[in-house]
Structures are given as C-alpha cells and as structure tokens.
ZAMARGU-4260 file (C-alpha; in steps of 0.2 Angstrom, whole numbers, plus 5000, padded with zeros to 4 digits):
<rodrens>
0) 5791/5170/4990 | 5776/5181/4990 | 5771/5183/4972 | 5755/5189/4962 | 5748/5171/4962
5) 5751/5168/4981 | 5737/5162/4992 | 5742/5175/5004 | 5730/5189/5003 | 5744/5201/5004
10) 5755/5202/4988 | 5772/5209/4986 | 5764/5221/4974 | 5755/5229/4990 | 5773/5234/4996
15) 5777/5245/4981 | 5779/5263/4984 | 5786/5278/4975 | 5801/5288/4979 | 5789/5302/4983
20) 5779/5293/4996 | 5780/5301/5013 | 5785/5294/5029 | 5767/5294/5035 | 5762/5284/5019
25) 5776/5272/5022 | 5771/5268/5040 | 5753/5266/5034 | 5759/5254/5020 | 5769/5244/5033
30) 5755/5242/5045 | 5743/5237/5031 | 5754/5224/5023 | 5762/5217/5039 | 5777/5212/5028
35) 5789/5224/5037 | 5796/5231/5021 | 5791/5243/5008 | 5799/5242/4991 | 5803/5258/4983
40) 5803/5258/4964 | 5803/5268/4948 | 5793/5260/4934 | 5795/5243/4942 | 5813/5244/4945
45) 5819/5242/4963 | 5826/5259/4969 | 5828/5254/4987 | 5819/5247/5003 | 5811/5255/5018
50) 5810/5244/5034 | 5804/5247/5052 | 5823/5250/5056 | 5824/5264/5043 | 5809/5272/5050
55) 5815/5271/5068 | 5832/5279/5063 | 5823/5293/5053 | 5812/5297/5068 | 5827/5297/5080
60) 5835/5310/5068 | 5820/5321/5070 | 5813/5319/5052 | 5795/5322/5051 | 5781/5312/5043
65) 5782/5322/5027 | 5799/5316/5023 | 5799/5307/5006 | 5805/5289/5004 | 5820/5294/4994
70) 5828/5302/5010 | 5825/5287/5021 | 5826/5272/5010 | 5841/5260/5009 | 5848/5261/4992
75) 5858/5245/4990 | 5847/5231/4998 | 5852/5213/4996 | 5842/5205/4982 | 5839/5188/4976
80) 5839/5180/4958 | 5823/5171/4953 | 5832/5155/4952 | 5841/5156/4968 | 5839/5140/4979
85) 5829/5141/4995 | 5843/5136/5006 | 5854/5149/4999 | 5841/5162/5003 | 5839/5156/5021
90) 5858/5157/5024 | 5859/5175/5017 | 5845/5180/5028 | 5853/5172/5044 | 5870/5179/5040
95) 5863/5197/5037 | 5850/5196/5051 | 5836/5201/5038 | 5818/5194/5036 | 5815/5200/5018
100) 5824/5199/5002 | 5817/5207/4985 | 5818/5196/4970 | 5824/5205/4954 | 5828/5201/4936
105) 5845/5206/4928 | 5838/5223/4924 | 5833/5226/4942 | 5814/5224/4939 | 5805/5217/4955
110) 5798/5200/4953 | 5793/5195/4970 | 5798/5195/4989 | 5806/5182/4999 | 5800/5182/5017
115) 5809/5173/5032 | 5792/5167/5039 | 5787/5159/5022 | 5804/5150/5020 | 5806/5143/5037
120) 5788/5138/5044 | 5787/5130/5061 | 5803/5138/5067 | 5808/5136/5085 | 5801/5149/5097
125) 5814/5161/5105 | 5821/5156/5121 | 5822/5173/5129 | 5813/5177/5145 | 5800/5191/5145
130) 5796/5199/5162 | 5779/5208/5164 | 5779/5221/5178 | 5762/5218/5186 | 5764/5224/5204
135) 5759/5242/5204 | 5744/5249/5214 | 5736/5258/5199 | 5731/5272/5211 | 5726/5284/5197
140) 5713/5271/5192 | 5705/5269/5209 | 5692/5264/5213 | 5693/5251/5199 | 5710/5245/5206
145) 5705/5244/5224 | 5699/5226/5222 | 5706/5222/5205 | 5725/5223/5200 | 5727/5235/5185
150) 5733/5221/5173 | 5716/5212/5177 | 5705/5226/5172 | 5695/5221/5157 | 5698/5228/5139
155) 5689/5220/5125 | 5680/5208/5136 | 5695/5201/5145 | 5709/5206/5156 | 5722/5218/5150
160) 5736/5206/5153 | 5729/5193/5142 | 5732/5205/5127 | 5750/5207/5133 | 5753/5188/5135
165) 5745/5185/5118 | 5756/5198/5110 | 5772/5191/5118 | 5767/5173/5112 | 5763/5179/5095
170) 5780/5187/5094 | 5788/5170/5097 | 5791/5170/5115 | 5784/5158/5128 | 5795/5160/5143
175) 5786/5173/5154 | 5790/5179/5172 | 5777/5190/5180 | 5782/5202/5194 | 5768/5203/5207
180) 5764/5214/5222 | 5747/5223/5224 | 5733/5209/5224 | 5745/5198/5215 | 5736/5182/5220
185) 5722/5187/5208 | 5734/5187/5193 | 5742/5171/5198 | 5725/5162/5201 | 5719/5168/5183
190) 5735/5164/5173 | 5742/5149/5183 | 5757/5141/5174 | 5751/5149/5157 | 5747/5132/5149
195) 5730/5138/5143 | 5738/5153/5135 | 5751/5143/5126 | 5766/5149/5137 | 5775/5145/5153
200) 5773/5158/5167 | 5783/5159/5183 | 5781/5173/5196 | 5791/5185/5206 | 5783/5191/5222
205) 5789/5208/5229 | 5787/5209/5248 | 5787/5228/5245 | 5787/5238/5229 | 5804/5237/5220
210) 5801/5249/5206 | 5801/5246/5187 | 5818/5237/5188 | 5821/5232/5206 | 5810/5216/5204
215) 5823/5209/5191 | 5835/5207/5206 | 5824/5193/5212 | 5827/5183/5196 | 5835/5166/5198
220) 5843/5154/5186 | 5852/5157/5170 | 5845/5168/5157 | 5847/5163/5138 | 5850/5179/5128
225) 5844/5196/5132 | 5829/5199/5144 | 5813/5208/5138 | 5804/5218/5151 | 5787/5226/5148
230) 5775/5236/5160 | 5759/5227/5163 | 5748/5241/5159 | 5753/5243/5140 | 5743/5239/5124
235) 5755/5240/5110 | 5758/5231/5093 | 5777/5232/5096 | 5787/5218/5088 | 5797/5211/5103
240) 5808/5200/5092 | 5813/5215/5081 | 5818/5225/5097 | 5829/5210/5103 | 5837/5210/5086
245) 5840/5228/5086 | 5847/5227/5103 | 5859/5214/5098 | 5864/5221/5082 | 5869/5237/5091
250) 5879/5227/5105 | 5870/5237/5118 | 5869/5233/5137 | 5851/5240/5138 | 5838/5246/5125
255) 5823/5257/5129 | 5808/5258/5118 | 5804/5277/5115 | 5790/5286/5107 | 5788/5303/5101
260) 5776/5314/5112 | 5769/5330/5105 | 5762/5345/5116 | 5755/5360/5108 | 5756/5376/5116
265) 5738/5384/5115 | 5745/5401/5114 | 5755/5411/5101 | 5773/5412/5107 | 5783/5429/5106
270) 5802/5428/5104 | 5811/5443/5111 | 5828/5450/5113 | 5827/5461/5128 | 5812/5472/5125
275) 5813/5470/5106 | 5801/5457/5097 | 5811/5447/5085 | 5798/5434/5080 | 5782/5425/5082
280) 5777/5407/5083 | 5758/5403/5082 | 5754/5388/5094 | 5770/5379/5092 | 5771/5360/5094
285) 5785/5353/5106 | 5791/5336/5102 | 5800/5325/5115 | 5804/5307/5117 | 5796/5297/5131
290) 5799/5280/5138 | 5787/5267/5130 | 5788/5255/5145 | 5797/5241/5136 | 5815/5237/5138
295) 5828/5224/5133 | 5843/5220/5144 | 5858/5209/5143 | 5859/5197/5158 | 5874/5205/5165
300) 5865/5222/5166 | 5856/5214/5181 | 5873/5214/5190 | 5869/5233/5192 | 5855/5229/5204
305) 5855/5226/5223 | 5844/5211/5227 | 5828/5216/5235 | 5832/5235/5234 | 5821/5248/5225
310) 5827/5253/5208 | 5818/5261/5193 | 5823/5259/5175 | 5830/5276/5172 | 5842/5273/5187
315) 5847/5257/5180 | 5851/5264/5163 | 5860/5278/5171 | 5871/5266/5181 | 5875/5256/5165
320) 5879/5272/5155 | 5891/5279/5169 | 5899/5262/5169 | 5903/5264/5151 | 5890/5252/5145
325) 5880/5256/5129 | 5862/5261/5132 | 5851/5264/5116 | 5834/5270/5111 | 5822/5260/5100
330) 5810/5271/5092 | 5792/5264/5090 | 5778/5271/5079 | 5766/5256/5082 | 5750/5258/5091
335) 5753/5261/5109 | 5742/5265/5124 | 5749/5267/5142 | 5734/5264/5153 | 5738/5275/5168
340) 5722/5286/5169 | 5703/5283/5168 | 5703/5291/5151 | 5717/5280/5145 | 5707/5265/5150
345) 5692/5271/5140 | 5702/5274/5125 | 5709/5256/5126 | 5692/5249/5128 | 5687/5259/5112
350) 5703/5253/5103 | 5698/5235/5107 | 5680/5237/5104 | 5674/5235/5121
</rodrens>
C-alpha cells in the first residue's frame, strides 16, 4: 500500500484531486504520479476515482479537457479496509481486473492506496506476442532512409526501435516478432535474438511489401492470448498491457488505438441558408480520431488474412466488422509521435533530448 511514510517518492496523497479538477488536470496528475488512478475527494472523504479507462471513455464521448472530475469519475469504486489481508486484496484485484484499490476507514476517509505492482512484485511477464512492423521504405524521410531503415534512425543517441523494444519490455512483454523488408538485414544484425535487450526476438521476412496487416499472415505456431501489433516508427508512452486488458474486457476481436487530432481552419467560417447569412464561426477547430498505429488482435482474427497477400489494417478491421466480429477503439492521450516526415523526426529528437 502506498502511504505517507512509504519509501516510494510518490505518495497516495499525490493522487488526490477535487471534484472540480478538469480532465486536463486529471491527465496531468496521472502522468505525474504514474499510479494510473486519481482519487476524487471532498474534505478527505472518497467521492470517486478516475482511471485511464474513465478518461478514454470520456474522450470517446467527445467530452473536452475542461470537463470536471465529477462528470467522469466512477462513484462507487471498490475499496479496502485498513486491516484487510494482502491475499484477499490480491484476489479482489484479480477477480475485478483492477490494479488499484483505495483504503478507507468506516467513514470513507482515505487512508492509503493498494497497488497491484506493490502487492505482487516479481510477477511473471505476459506471454502475448508483440509484432513490430519494421518493413516500410520510409520514403518521406529520404535520403535518411536510402541506406538506413527507418526504425534504425537515431533518436536520443540510439535507434528508434530500441525505444520501442524498451517500452514493450517495460510493459511486461518479452516475446517479440519483427516484420522486415526494406534493409531488414540491418535491423536483424543490430537486434539479433534480443538477448542484450532482455527480450526474445524472431523475424518475419516479407519478400514484397504486405501492408500493415499482411505480414501477420506469415506468423507460424500457436499464439498465447491476444496479439499486439505496433508500427515501427512510433514513439509513445502507451501502456500495452492496459490495452490488452481493455481489449479482453470488451470481448473484442480487434482493437485499434485512436488519438484525437485537431485541425484549425485559419479563416472565419460563414454559415448560410441559401443567400442568407445565419451565423459565423471564427477559425473553428475540427476534431477527428486517427489511428495511432497500435492494435490488439485475437489470434483467430488472423484467419481473415490470406497468406502472403497484401492487406492493411483498416481492411482487416473492415473484414472482421462485416463478419459480425466486434472491433473497438482504444483512446490514447499519452505522449505519441508518428515519425513519418522530417519534421516529425526532429520533433522526436527534441522529445528525447537529442
């Protein structure tokens, strides 16, 4: 349990927010504490909780960053008594698939916070396979990519894909498959079997480009649990394990990480009915959801691919949807950079301090 005397530099008190705290303030709190929950209180009494999942649902509903906590919080969270045994807490967490439980006294006053990671140190790594799509030509980044595959471009003093592998490993996954095509031998020579990165790496070699999903048709052997797929040109703090949990809890065949993208019209917009002006909107902002390049697929979703045939992810999702399978969106708000253009590469270098 995280408590005021904990050696952990982050205390449960750091997660406390008021019911008036905005969605933007809650996101900042979650990023600062890293505890994945904010405790909403009134004079020290627990009023509710806000987790990553609550924020994702709010974003998917179209709520903006000024929305107060009272409108997005979960009002009846599971709580623990201060004298409840550790084993009982672990069972509750496993049964409810949650990673945090507030500790409260009989009057509802917050006394602390149980965290799954603290209660179960040294837990087994997850068995799921993570596929990194690293076969693209990176044409928009030429001439950088004429002799270097895009995932091997240096950011922060080392190849981009090292950051991706580290993030995968730190999320609890060590079974990695890399799909290769353009200058793939340079990636394989650098990463080898993955031993020095604390993971196991195997390779799929595309004889010709197969798209963002087609390479998955080359996978062999049984897959244990859902498959994670990520583009090899992303820098993101997404929590892969939480996306897998979200996917499974919604009984989906395929999940796509999505991100809100804003475009501001540089001009004032005039609304008309015929020749009559009925309104004005000054430089409106249009918000759309875009694919963030990370996916979770049930193993049987691969049955919708033809071996060795080109297929992109939108096509695979469309095939699944038309077959009556559930396809869902997983909203992300974590830092995310898609490195497709020279300006993205420079932004990523600035983000990583190099």
